[in-house]
C-alpha positions in Angstrom: -91.7 78.3 -85.5 -88.4 78.6 -86.9 -85.7 77.1 -85.1 -82.1 76.4 -85.9 -79.7 74.7 -83.8 -75.8 74.4 -84.8 -73.3 72.4 -83.6 -69.8 70.9 -84.6 -67.8 73.8 -83.2 -64.4 73.3 -81.5 -60.8 73.9 -80.9 -58.5 72.3 -83.6 -54.7 73.9 -84.9 -54.3 76.2 -87.6 -54.7 74.1 -91.0 -57.0 71.7 -89.6 -60.4 71.1 -90.5 -63.7 71.3 -88.7 -67.4 70.9 -90.3 -70.7 72.1 -89.0 -74.1 71.4 -88.8 -77.0 73.5 -88.5 -80.5 71.5 -87.8 -83.6 73.5 -89.0 -87.3 72.6 -87.9 -90.4 74.7 -88.2 -90.5 75.7 -91.8 -90.3 74.3 -95.2 -86.5 73.5 -95.8 -86.6 73.8 -99.7 -88.1 77.5 -99.2 -85.9 79.3 -97.2 -82.0 80.2 -97.8 -79.9 80.0 -95.3 -76.3 81.5 -94.1 -73.6 80.7 -92.0 -72.4 84.3 -90.2 -69.5 84.4 -87.7 -69.0 87.2 -84.9 -65.0 87.5 -84.0 -64.2 89.1 -80.3 -64.6 92.8 -80.8 -65.3 92.6 -84.5 -68.7 92.7 -86.3 -70.8 90.2 -87.5 -69.8 89.0 -91.0 -71.3 86.6 -93.5 -69.4 83.6 -94.4 -71.4 81.5 -96.6 -75.1 81.1 -97.8 -76.8 78.6 -99.6 -80.4 78.5 -101.2 -81.9 75.2 -100.7 -84.1 75.1 -103.3 -82.1 75.4 -106.3 -78.3 74.8 -104.6 -76.7 77.8 -105.4 -73.7 78.9 -102.7 -72.2 82.0 -102.2 -68.5 82.5 -100.3 -67.2 85.6 -98.8 -64.0 86.4 -100.3 -61.6 85.4 -96.9 -63.4 81.8 -97.0 -63.5 81.1 -100.7 -61.6 77.9 -102.0 -61.4 76.6 -98.0 -65.1 76.3 -97.1 -67.9 74.6 -98.7 -71.7 74.9 -97.8 -74.3 72.3 -98.6 -77.3 70.9 -97.7 -79.0 67.9 -97.0 -83.2 67.9 -97.7 -83.3 64.4 -96.2 -82.0 65.8 -92.5 -83.1 69.4 -93.0 -79.6 70.1 -92.1 -77.1 72.9 -93.4 -73.3 72.0 -93.5 -70.3 73.9 -93.5 -67.0 72.3 -94.1 -64.0 74.3 -93.1 -60.6 73.5 -94.4 -57.4 75.0 -93.9 -58.3 76.5 -90.8 -56.6 79.9 -90.2 -56.6 81.7 -86.3 -58.4 84.6 -87.8 -61.0 82.3 -88.7 -61.8 81.9 -85.1 -65.2 83.1 -83.9 -68.9 82.3 -82.8 -70.5 80.8 -86.1 -74.4 81.3 -86.5 -76.5 79.8 -89.0 -79.4 82.2 -89.9 -82.6 81.6 -92.6 -84.7 83.9 -94.5 -88.1 82.9 -96.7 -87.1 82.7 -100.6 -88.0 85.9 -102.3 -88.7 86.7 -106.0 -86.2 89.7 -105.1 -82.7 88.6 -104.2 -81.5 91.4 -101.2 -78.2 89.9 -101.8 -76.3 86.9 -99.9 -76.2 88.0 -96.7 -78.9 90.4 -96.4 -82.5 90.1 -94.6 -81.8 87.0 -92.4 -84.3 87.7 -89.4 -84.1 83.6 -87.9 -80.8 83.0 -85.8 -79.2 79.8 -84.0 -77.7 80.0 -80.8 -73.9 79.8 -82.2 -71.1 77.7 -82.2 -67.6 78.4 -81.1 -64.7 77.8 -83.4 -61.5 78.5 -82.0 -58.3 78.0 -84.2 -54.7 77.9 -82.9 -51.4 79.2 -84.3 
């Protein structure tokens, strides 16, 4: 059973930093892509960043590119999202999600079927 557990959220002032962690279990870590999504109150869920744990390739939404960095640690089966220069509009519940690797790339935020429980990030102005 695929399990994803996020941690690292919290309250931070604008301009501050947080690092989110997503610990994965129940599958071969290098055979899956992992993505971070977020959902703010009253808004649709949006993709933030994704990483191919096999080759390390990454993707970022325009809204976070240059401020957020996604990385993976295969020894710990963990994906991180380092968030710098946080803005109030980054406030949301952040989720990590996983999908099996495929020969056909469905896109950086498509076809994710396994989800964590989420961690709250609040950025005050």
